[in-house]
C-alpha positions, 0 to 999 in steps of 0.5 A: 734211539740207543739205550745206555746205562751209565755208572758214575763213581765220584772220587769220594766213592758215591755212585750214580746210575743214569739211563738214556733212551728208555721210556717208562718203567723200562729204565728201572728194569734195565738198571735194577741189577746195578742198583741191587749190586751197589746197595741202598738207594738214597735218591732218585731223580726221574727224567721226563722220559720216565713219564712218556710211553706209559700205556693205558693198561699200565694206568688201569693196573695201578688203579686197580 
């Protein structure tokens, strides 16, 4: 599957970043540069893909 990052800017200047084709934390890593450039994040909506592909090792590190 292709990985894409889409930046959507509405007429009133609000911006939204949508990622596709990423699993787990990789979407946040890939779009971080845009989030930092745009400034403060006011909301986040995670897609089901965010919760897929998380390895057992990642769960162990979070629980440590």
